[in-house]
PATOR-89605 format. One line per field, with one value per residue (C-alpha): residue number from 1; residue in one letter; x, y, z. Coordinates in Angstrom, 2 decimals, padded with zeros to 5 digits. Example, Ala and Ser with C-alpha at 12.3 -4.5 7.8 and 13.67 -1.06 7.14 Angstrom:
<sites>
seq = c(1|2) $
type = c(A|S) $
u = c(012.30|013.67) $
v = c(-004.50|-001.06) $
w = c(007.80|007.14) $
</sites>
This chain:
<sites>
seq = c(1|2|3|4|5|6|7|8|9|10|11|12|13|14|15|16|17|18|19|20|21|22|23|24|25|26|27|28|29|30|31|32|33|34|35|36|37|38|39|40|41|42|43|44|45|46|47|48|49|50|51|52|53|54|55|56|57|58|59|60|61|62|63|64|65|66|67|68|69|70|71|72|73|74|75|76|77|78|79|80|81|82|83|84|85|86|87|88|89|90|91|92|93|94|95|96|97|98|99|100|101|102|103|104|105|106|107|108|109|110|111|112|113|114|115|116|117|118|119|120|121|122|123|124|125|126|127|128|129|130|131|132|133|134|135|136|137|138|139|140|141|142|143|144|145|146|147|148|149|150|151|152|153|154|155|156|157|158|159|160|161|162|163|164|165|166|167|168|169|170|171|172|173|174|175|176|177|178|179|180|181|182|183|184|185|186|187|188|189|190|191|192|193|194|195|196|197|198|199|200|201|202|203|204|205|206|207|208|209|210|211|212|213|214|215|216|217|218|219|220|221|222|223|224|225|226|227|228|229|230|231|232|233|234|235|236|237|238|239|240|241|242|243|244|245|246|247|248|249|250|251|252|253|254|255|256|257|258|259|260|261|262|263|264|265|266|267|268|269|270|271|272|273|274|275|276|277|278|279|280|281|282|283|284|285|286|287|288|289|290|291|292|293|294|295|296|297|298|299|300|301|302|303|304|305|306|307|308|309|310|311|312|313|314|315|316|317|318|319|320|321|322|323|324|325|326|327|328|329|330|331|332|333|334|335|336|337|338) $
type = c(M|E|F|A|P|K|T|E|L|S|S|G|I|F|D|E|T|E|K|I|K|S|N|V|R|E|A|L|L|K|I|A|K|S|V|I|D|E|L|E|T|D|I|N|V|K|D|I|V|V|T|G|S|L|A|N|Y|N|Y|N|E|Y|S|D|I|D|L|H|I|I|F|D|F|K|D|I|N|E|D|E|D|L|V|K|K|S|L|D|C|N|K|Y|V|W|N|L|R|H|N|I|K|L|G|G|H|E|V|E|L|Y|Y|Q|D|I|D|E|P|H|T|A|S|G|M|Y|S|L|L|K|N|D|W|V|V|K|P|E|K|S|N|P|K|I|D|A|Y|T|I|A|K|K|S|N|N|Y|K|K|F|I|K|F|L|E|K|E|A|S|K|L|V|T|K|A|Y|A|S|K|L|N|K|L|A|T|S|L|L|E|K|L|K|E|G|R|K|E|G|L|E|D|T|G|E|Y|S|V|N|N|L|V|F|K|V|L|R|N|K|K|Y|I|E|R|L|K|T|L|I|D|K|T|Y|D|K|S|I|S|E|S|Y|L|M|S|L|Q|T|G|P|K|M|R|H|M|H|P|I|G|L|S|G|L|S|R|K|N|P|Q|F|V|P|D|M|H|K|K|D|P|S|S|F|S|K|L|E|D|L|K|K|C|Q|A|G|K|R|V|L|S|P|S|E|F|D|K|L|K|K|R|Y|D|I|D|L|I|L|P|G|K|H|K|M|L|G|N|T|G|I|K|V|Y|Y|D|S|N|L|K|R|F|V|M|E|K) $
u = c(-005.06|-004.97|-007.45|-009.86|-013.44|-015.47|-018.97|-020.32|-019.76|-017.55|-019.35|-017.47|-019.00|-022.32|-025.22|-027.21|-029.47|-026.39|-026.81|-023.87|-024.04|-025.60|-022.61|-020.20|-022.40|-022.73|-018.97|-018.21|-020.71|-019.15|-015.70|-017.02|-018.71|-015.48|-013.47|-016.00|-016.01|-012.20|-012.52|-013.87|-015.87|-019.40|-019.70|-022.76|-022.06|-023.67|-023.01|-020.74|-020.02|-018.09|-016.50|-013.56|-013.03|-014.94|-018.03|-017.54|-016.61|-012.91|-011.85|-009.11|-007.53|-005.56|-008.53|-009.34|-012.76|-012.60|-014.64|-015.40|-016.80|-018.38|-018.94|-018.32|-014.71|-015.82|-017.57|-014.08|-012.45|-012.91|-009.39|-010.34|-006.79|-005.46|-008.32|-007.61|-003.90|-004.70|-007.31|-004.98|-002.38|-004.99|-006.18|-002.59|-002.01|-005.36|-004.62|-001.17|-002.53|-005.39|-005.49|-009.21|-010.41|-014.01|-014.94|-011.23|-010.39|-008.70|-010.56|-009.00|-010.31|-010.88|-012.30|-014.11|-015.33|-018.88|-017.58|-014.76|-015.29|-015.08|-015.06|-016.63|-018.52|-019.68|-020.67|-022.77|-024.31|-024.09|-026.48|-029.17|-028.21|-028.52|-026.52|-025.66|-024.02|-024.66|-021.82|-022.39|-020.80|-018.41|-015.74|-013.08|-009.90|-006.94|-003.51|-001.59|001.71|001.87|000.75|003.50|006.17|005.38|004.99|008.28|010.10|008.70|009.69|013.29|013.43|012.06|014.63|017.37|016.25|016.16|019.68|021.01|019.29|020.82|024.34|026.24|025.16|025.38|022.37|022.15|022.00|019.43|017.33|017.67|016.54|013.59|012.52|012.80|010.74|008.14|007.84|007.41|004.61|002.82|003.24|001.71|-001.19|-001.87|-001.60|-004.10|-006.50|-006.29|-006.74|-009.88|-011.32|-010.44|-011.11|-012.19|-011.20|-009.35|-007.09|-003.41|-002.29|-004.90|-003.94|-000.21|-000.83|-002.77|000.02|002.56|000.23|-000.63|003.04|003.80|005.90|003.72|004.23|007.99|008.02|006.28|008.77|011.62|010.23|010.17|013.70|015.31|013.54|014.96|018.44|018.23|017.84|019.91|022.63|024.74|028.41|028.25|025.27|026.94|030.09|030.61|031.99|035.73|039.03|038.20|034.66|035.79|038.10|035.47|033.50|030.66|032.23|035.36|033.37|032.85|036.44|036.43|036.44|033.03|034.03|032.99|029.19|029.21|030.95|028.82|026.81|023.08|022.35|024.33|022.85|019.97|016.83|017.09|014.71|011.38|011.39|014.99|013.78|011.44|014.18|016.48|013.81|013.17|016.76|016.35|014.84|013.09|013.06|011.24|011.53|009.93|008.32|008.10|004.70|006.04|007.43|004.12|002.32|004.51|004.06|000.27|000.40|002.62|000.54|-002.84|-003.36|-006.38|-006.78|-005.17|-007.37|-005.96|-004.91|-005.02|-002.32|-001.94|000.33|002.61|001.80|003.60|006.68|005.73|005.96|003.12|002.59|000.75|000.51|002.67|000.96|004.15|006.35|003.45|004.59|003.70|006.01|006.94|007.63|008.75) $
v = c(006.32|004.12|006.29|007.23|006.77|003.75|003.88|001.16|000.05|-002.99|-006.09|-008.18|-006.22|-004.84|-006.45|-004.99|-003.05|-001.32|-003.17|-005.00|-008.67|-010.78|-013.13|-010.18|-008.44|-011.58|-012.16|-008.56|-008.68|-011.92|-010.31|-007.29|-009.48|-011.46|-008.25|-006.77|-009.96|-009.73|-006.36|-008.24|-005.21|-003.93|-001.36|000.09|-000.21|002.68|001.27|-000.95|000.61|000.13|003.30|004.37|003.82|000.52|002.39|004.69|004.71|005.39|001.86|-000.18|-003.60|-002.48|-001.08|-002.49|-002.98|-000.35|-001.84|000.75|-000.20|002.95|003.35|005.70|005.25|006.35|002.99|001.61|004.45|008.20|008.80|008.72|009.44|006.44|004.27|005.39|004.54|001.11|000.43|001.66|-000.84|-003.59|-002.61|-002.69|-006.17|-007.48|-006.25|-007.88|-011.21|-011.54|-011.64|-011.95|-011.29|-010.72|-010.00|-009.95|-007.25|-007.41|-006.36|-003.47|-002.95|000.44|001.59|004.93|007.07|008.39|011.97|011.52|013.52|011.26|012.68|010.23|010.59|006.99|005.05|001.90|000.73|-003.04|-002.91|-001.06|-002.68|000.67|003.71|006.36|008.44|007.27|008.10|010.11|009.50|012.23|013.06|014.86|016.36|014.34|015.99|012.91|014.78|016.20|012.92|010.99|013.61|013.78|010.02|009.33|011.82|010.12|006.70|007.89|009.31|006.12|004.08|006.43|005.98|002.20|002.21|004.33|002.14|-001.01|000.26|-000.09|003.09|004.58|004.64|008.43|008.13|005.35|007.66|010.42|008.09|007.01|010.62|011.30|008.22|008.95|012.57|011.51|009.07|011.74|014.24|011.80|011.00|014.65|015.63|012.97|014.12|017.75|016.75|014.78|017.67|020.32|018.78|015.19|011.72|012.98|015.46|015.22|014.34|011.60|010.00|010.32|008.44|005.76|005.33|004.81|002.46|000.41|000.00|-001.06|002.04|002.94|-000.59|-000.30|003.03|001.50|-001.39|001.11|003.00|-000.22|-001.23|002.13|002.33|-001.07|-000.02|003.27|001.43|-001.64|-002.58|-004.54|-003.65|-002.25|-000.06|001.34|002.46|006.21|007.90|008.11|007.19|003.46|004.04|006.45|003.81|001.05|000.38|-002.13|-003.75|-004.66|-006.69|-009.55|-010.69|-010.71|-013.88|-015.54|-016.56|-013.12|-012.99|-009.21|-008.92|-011.38|-009.45|-009.43|-011.37|-014.36|-014.29|-016.42|-014.47|-013.16|-014.70|-012.92|-013.12|-012.34|-009.44|-011.81|-014.38|-011.63|-010.33|-013.82|-013.88|-010.62|-010.19|-007.05|-004.79|-003.47|-004.01|-001.79|-003.64|-002.54|-003.11|-006.16|-007.66|-007.08|-008.81|-011.90|-011.86|-011.76|-014.81|-016.76|-016.07|-015.78|-012.22|-010.21|-006.45|-004.91|-002.07|001.20|000.83|-002.99|-005.62|-009.24|-011.83|-013.84|-017.35|-018.27|-016.12|-013.49|-010.88|-008.57|-006.58|-003.25|-000.07|002.84|006.08|008.12|005.89|005.16|001.53|-001.75|-002.66|-005.92|-005.57|-007.95) $
w = c(-025.76|-022.66|-020.75|-023.50|-022.23|-023.30|-024.74|-022.41|-018.83|-018.22|-019.47|-016.93|-014.05|-015.27|-017.14|-020.03|-017.62|-016.09|-012.81|-011.25|-012.21|-009.46|-009.16|-008.89|-006.30|-004.20|-004.28|-003.28|-000.40|000.77|000.75|002.66|005.30|005.81|006.20|008.64|010.72|010.99|012.73|015.78|016.88|016.37|013.61|011.92|008.19|006.33|002.87|000.79|-002.58|-005.77|-007.10|-009.28|-012.99|-013.10|-011.88|-014.82|-018.52|-018.05|-017.03|-018.69|-018.35|-015.31|-013.38|-009.97|-008.41|-005.67|-002.83|-000.12|003.29|004.75|008.49|011.40|012.55|016.02|016.32|016.93|018.86|019.42|018.09|014.42|013.17|015.04|013.74|010.18|010.47|011.88|009.20|006.46|007.59|007.71|004.21|002.94|004.40|003.07|-000.44|-000.31|000.91|-001.58|-005.36|-006.09|-009.61|-010.65|-014.25|-015.08|-012.52|-009.11|-005.97|-003.99|-000.44|001.21|004.54|004.36|007.26|006.88|007.14|004.65|001.46|-001.57|-005.10|-007.52|-010.78|-010.47|-007.34|-007.01|-003.74|-003.21|-000.28|-002.23|-005.54|-007.27|-008.31|-005.72|-008.46|-012.00|-014.43|-017.56|-020.92|-021.97|-024.49|-022.42|-023.75|-022.49|-022.41|-023.55|-024.08|-020.54|-018.99|-020.83|-020.04|-016.32|-015.85|-017.67|-015.44|-012.34|-013.68|-014.18|-010.66|-009.09|-011.02|-009.78|-006.15|-006.60|-008.03|-005.18|-002.56|-004.05|-003.27|000.01|001.76|005.21|007.50|007.04|003.24|003.46|005.65|003.06|000.27|002.42|002.90|-000.84|-001.73|000.94|-000.15|-003.79|-002.91|-000.87|-003.72|-006.19|-003.90|-003.10|-006.76|-007.67|-004.95|-006.07|-009.70|-008.94|-006.95|-009.54|-012.95|-012.27|-013.47|-016.56|-014.78|-015.67|-012.11|-011.71|-015.03|-014.26|-011.00|-012.88|-015.44|-012.65|-010.78|-013.85|-014.73|-011.10|-010.32|-007.31|-005.99|-006.59|-004.77|-001.75|-001.72|-001.92|001.09|003.14|002.08|002.77|006.11|007.07|005.94|007.85|011.18|010.36|012.87|010.37|010.03|006.49|007.24|010.36|008.54|008.53|005.45|006.06|004.44|004.27|003.03|000.33|-001.19|-001.01|-004.18|-004.50|-007.56|-005.57|-003.07|-005.51|-005.04|-001.25|000.81|001.13|004.67|005.85|005.32|005.75|002.37|000.40|-002.18|-001.52|-004.69|-003.33|000.16|001.32|001.98|005.55|008.07|008.01|011.81|012.71|014.83|016.67|017.26|018.49|020.88|022.25|023.49|025.38|028.83|027.64|024.61|021.56|017.82|015.18|012.24|008.63|006.93|005.09|008.32|010.06|007.18|007.55|011.31|010.89|008.65|011.02|014.16|012.42|013.70|012.58|012.90|015.98|017.17|018.59|022.21|021.96|021.46|020.44|022.06|019.80|020.95|024.17|023.44|026.02|023.25|022.32|019.14|018.89|016.80|018.01|016.92|017.41|015.27|012.90|012.88|014.53|017.40|019.16|022.88|025.57) $
</sites>
């Protein structure tokens, strides 16, 4: 069984005394310091901890090193919800940009508010170099049948959503797919949280989430959410078509025989990758305006203009373009404005 507990802690992370290996600890502290410096603001770090399955006996080859930086979000801004959203986006971008492995496991970054409840049966403080919560060996009963059944059903549904999103769809249908995918991700996250709180690491919902994450279905679901969001606000001709007589008689298969002179009818697989900054180039041509960015677009923009974390209520200028980028708390997205 993939999630059966081990008899020893990970030998790639911990030494024979059950302390985190010195080279691993030093590397994790170096990562944390770099991340904290990027915040460009003074925060009082309460602790830097490793938690999750690698701080326990239920790790496997897919487990990440969950690196939590704990501090008071009010150090940044009194609006803690806005700070959390901004930090979550920064965390998402950092995890996309970096692929650091220690002891054979990838490092996953998290920001944690000092008042945020965190259920963990294993937690190791890097600052104190000691256990905050030392894990205990156990022999739990794992409901393998239910875990497999539920995870397979979710896999089928995610594949169905991906198939539907790959078709030529209206903006309204793309929006509907986006809502379904977003709701599913929230359901999986909430189910995992409740499972951890109720019965712990070996709860069905927590292990279902881990199965989907390990097999990259959570990642695929997040990509699907971004793609359907983009399609739902796209201004291209095909996406603007309303379902009517012409649309009813159109079928994606028939497009392959149409003239390649009309780029609107070239199948996506034959198109060049669209410019990562088409929205930026479009905005440059305008005297004024706004463009909403998807998380992946914001990530690419950060790389191009070497942008660090954008704090709530603040903005960054994009070179000498006269365009600024900031986080819109109402849209829950980053926005470019000129």
